[in-house]
C-alpha positions in Angstrom: 17.9 3.2 20.2 14.2 2.7 19.3 13.8 1.5 15.8 11.2 3.1 13.5 9.8 0.0 11.8 6.9 0.5 9.4 5.0 -2.9 9.5 1.5 -1.5 9.8 -0.1 1.9 9.4 -0.9 1.8 13.0 2.9 1.8 13.8 2.6 5.6 13.3 0.2 8.0 15.0 -1.9 10.5 13.1 0.7 13.3 13.5 3.5 11.2 12.1 1.4 10.1 9.2 0.4 13.8 8.3 4.0 14.7 8.5 4.9 12.0 6.0 2.3 13.0 3.6 3.3 16.7 3.8 6.9 15.9 3.4 6.1 13.6 0.4 4.4 16.5 -1.3 7.6 18.6 -0.8 9.7 15.8 -2.1 7.6 15.6 -5.2 8.4 19.1 -6.0 12.1 18.7 -5.7 12.7 15.0 -6.5 16.6 15.1 -6.5 17.9 15.6 -3.1 21.0 13.7 -1.7 19.6 13.4 1.8 20.6 9.8 2.2 24.0 9.9 0.6 26.1 7.1 2.0 23.1 5.1 3.2 22.0 1.7 1.9 18.6 0.1 1.5 18.2 -3.7 1.3 15.2 -5.0 -0.7 14.0 -8.6 -0.1 11.3 -10.0 -2.6 9.7 -13.3 -1.8 6.8 -12.2 -4.1 7.1 -10.8 -7.6 7.2 -6.9 -7.8 7.0 -4.1 -10.3 5.9 -1.0 -8.6 7.4 -1.8 -5.2 10.9 -2.6 -6.5 11.2 0.2 -9.0 9.6 2.9 -6.7 12.0 2.0 -3.8 15.1 1.7 -6.1 14.5 5.0 -8.0 13.4 6.8 -4.9 16.4 5.8 -2.9 18.6 6.8 -5.8 17.0 10.2 -6.0 17.8 10.6 -2.3 21.5 9.8 -3.0 21.5 6.3 -1.5 22.4 2.9 -2.6 20.1 -0.2 -3.1 20.7 -4.0 -3.0 17.8 -6.0 -4.3 17.5 -9.7 -3.4 15.1 -12.2 -4.8 13.9 -15.1 -2.8 15.8 -17.5 -5.1 18.9 -15.8 -3.7 18.1 -15.4 -0.2 15.8 -18.3 0.6 13.6 -17.1 3.5 13.2 -20.1 5.8 14.6 -22.6 3.2 18.2 -21.6 2.7 18.5 -19.7 6.0 16.2 -18.8 8.9 14.6 -15.4 8.9 16.2 -14.4 12.1 19.7 -15.2 10.7 19.1 -13.3 7.5 17.7 -10.3 9.5 20.9 -10.2 11.7 23.2 -10.6 8.8 21.6 -7.8 6.7 21.5 -5.5 9.7 25.3 -5.5 9.6 25.4 -4.3 6.0 22.6 -1.9 5.3 20.8 1.0 7.0 17.3 -0.2 6.4 15.5 -3.2 4.9 12.3 -3.4 2.9 10.8 -6.9 2.8 7.9 -8.2 0.7 6.8 -11.7 1.9 4.0 -14.2 1.7 3.5 -14.4 5.4 3.2 -11.4 7.8 4.6 -13.5 10.6 8.0 -13.6 8.7 8.1 -9.8 8.5 7.3 -9.6 12.1 10.2 -12.1 13.0 12.5 -10.3 10.7 11.9 -7.0 12.5 12.2 -8.6 15.9 15.9 -9.5 15.1 16.8 -6.5 13.0 18.9 -3.7 14.4 18.0 -1.4 11.5 14.5 -0.1 10.5 12.3 -2.6 8.6 9.6 -1.7 6.1 6.8 -3.9 5.2 6.5 -3.9 1.4 3.6 -6.2 1.4 2.4 -9.3 3.3 -0.6 -11.4 3.3 -2.2 -9.2 6.0 -1.0 -5.6 5.4 0.3 -3.3 2.7 1.1 0.0 4.6 3.3 1.5 1.8 0.2 1.3 -0.5 -1.9 2.8 2.0 0.5 5.7 2.5 0.6 6.4 -1.3 -3.2 6.1 -1.5 -3.7 8.7 1.2 -1.1 11.0 -0.6 -3.1 10.7 -3.9 -6.4 11.5 -2.2 -4.9 14.5 -0.3 -3.3 15.8 -3.6 -6.6 15.5 -5.5 -9.1 16.5 -2.8 -7.0 18.9 -0.6 -8.1 17.0 2.6 -8.6 13.6 4.0 -10.9 14.6 6.9 -14.5 13.5 6.0 -13.7 12.0 2.7 -15.9 9.0 1.8 -13.8 6.2 0.2 -15.8 3.2 -1.1 -13.6 0.2 -1.5 -15.1 -2.6 -3.6 -13.6 -6.0 -3.5 -11.9 -8.6 -1.3 -11.2 -7.6 2.3 -7.4 -8.1 1.7 -4.2 -6.6 2.8 -4.7 -3.3 0.8 -8.2 -3.1 2.3 -6.9 -3.4 5.8 -4.2 -0.8 5.4 -6.8 1.6 3.9 -9.1 1.0 6.9 -6.2 1.8 9.2 -5.1 4.9 7.4 -8.7 6.0 7.0 -9.2 5.6 10.8 -6.0 7.5 11.7 -6.7 10.4 9.4 -10.5 10.8 9.5 -11.7 9.3 6.3 -15.1 7.5 6.0 -14.4 4.1 4.6 -17.0 1.8 3.3 -16.0 -1.7 2.4 -18.3 -3.3 -0.1 -17.7 -7.0 -0.7 -19.7 -10.3 -1.0 -20.7 -12.2 2.1 -17.7 -14.0 3.4 -15.0 -11.7 2.1 -15.2 -9.0 4.8 -11.9 -7.6 6.3 -10.9 -7.8 9.9 -12.5 -4.9 11.4 -10.7 -5.1 14.8 -9.5 -1.6 16.0 -10.6 0.3 12.9 -13.6 2.4 12.0 -15.5 1.9 8.9 -18.7 0.2 7.7 -19.3 -3.0 5.7 -21.9 -3.2 2.8 -22.8 -5.9 0.4 -24.6 -3.7 -2.0 -22.4 -1.8 -4.5 -25.0 0.6 -5.8 -25.9 1.8 -2.3 -22.2 1.8 -1.1 -20.9 4.1 -3.7 -23.6 6.8 -3.1 -22.0 10.2 -2.4 -18.4 8.5 -2.5 -15.6 10.9 -3.1 -13.3 8.0 -4.0 -14.0 4.6 -5.5 -11.3 2.0 -5.0 -11.0 -1.5 -6.2 -8.3 -4.2 -6.3 -8.0 -7.6 -8.0 -10.4 -10.2 -6.7 -7.8 -13.0 -6.7 -4.5 -12.2 -5.1 -1.2 -14.0 -5.4 -1.4 -17.4 -3.8 -5.2 -17.6 -4.3 -5.2 -18.9 -7.9 -7.0 -22.0 -7.0 -9.9 -20.0 -5.9 -10.3 -18.2 -9.2 -13.5 -19.7 -10.5 -15.3 -19.4 -7.2 -14.2 -15.8 -6.8 -15.4 -14.9 -10.2 -18.9 -16.2 -9.3 -18.9 -14.6 -5.8 -17.9 -11.1 -7.1 -20.3 -10.9 -9.8 -21.9 -7.5 -9.6 -19.0 -5.8 -7.9 -17.1 -4.6 -11.0 -16.4 -1.0 -11.0 -18.0 0.1 -14.3 -19.3 3.3 -15.7 -22.8 2.8 -14.4 -21.5 2.3 -10.8 -19.1 5.3 -11.1 -22.1 7.4 -12.1 -23.8 6.8 -8.8 -20.9 8.4 -6.8 -20.2 12.2 -6.6 -19.7 13.7 -10.0 -16.1 14.6 -9.1 -15.4 11.2 -7.6 -11.9 9.8 -8.4 -11.3 6.1 -9.1 -8.3 4.3 -7.7 -6.6 0.8 -8.1 -3.4 -0.3 -6.6 -2.4 -2.4 -9.8 -1.9 -4.7 -11.4 -5.4 -4.5 -12.7 -7.4 -7.2 -14.5 -9.2 -5.0 -17.0 -12.9 -5.8 -17.5 -12.8 -8.1 -14.4 -12.9 -5.9 -11.3 -12.7 -2.7 -13.4 -13.7 -1.8 -16.9 -11.1 -0.7 -19.3 -13.3 2.4 -19.9 -13.2 3.4 -16.3 -9.4 2.8 -16.1 -8.9 5.1 -19.0 -11.5 7.7 -17.9 -10.7 11.3 -16.7 -11.8 10.2 -13.2 -9.1 7.6 -13.0 -6.0 8.6 -10.9 -4.6 5.0 -11.1 -1.2 6.0 -12.6 -0.8 9.2 -10.4 -1.4 6.7 -7.6 1.4 4.4 -8.8 3.8 7.3 -9.2 3.0 8.4 -5.6 4.2 5.2 -4.2 7.8 6.6 -4.8 7.2 9.9 -3.3 5.5 8.6 -0.3 8.2 5.9 0.3 10.9 8.6 0.0 9.3 10.4 2.8 9.1 7.2 4.8 12.7 6.4 4.1 13.9 9.8 5.5 11.7 9.3 8.6 12.8 5.7 9.5 16.5 6.7 9.0 16.0 9.8 11.1 16.8 12.3 8.4 14.9 15.7 8.2 14.0 17.3 4.9 
């Protein structure tokens, strides 16, 4: 049996990603469908989580399945037990595993030893579930992804990388605008790099930002605040994009740091629709990796 792991956006081709998005829109119309009755999902959290945990737990429940959620204090990745042992044990109990870890290498090792599908709920290098929900949100608002210009302002982090991958797969024009030294890995993706926010957002359909200091980078806070000066998504910057541009943020947001409170609360903000869509996109993903059709 070939396992349908979802560790990176590039694990799925364009056709599969489009199918997942279309299916997510259908699931959003009719949320309660017991398509995964009798199935169980294991959730492993090495990092704190709000949206990832709640969206997977509620989503799996709406599909009629069961969830077991394990914090790192309980499971102890690479401390209490080796990753490969945890993977093989959980594979005997559940039908799929979502893992949120500090190191992408741990997720890859977990998937290598698993005999059930593994979903990357976030690592230091990739956040594919977020990318899927982001594409769903843009599709919902703009009616298409092909040719959409998305300007991402911020650190070239895991969210940025997954945006670049899904943009490449589905025909979006991604512009990453960041300070010198914060560029993402552009290997295998299409997109452009800019260091000038006012120029980068010109004619943008979507403006996207994320925190400047991610979990595990707290000791870099002061330096990053200096380096990212001028990259805040504020009202003046949004005004340089298309009049109907939408503003996105994967949350949690540091208001009046990478984005102003006014922009977060503006009619152009789709931040909370975006958060909701994590659940719908992931429900579609769960059906796919478990081989269940809508």
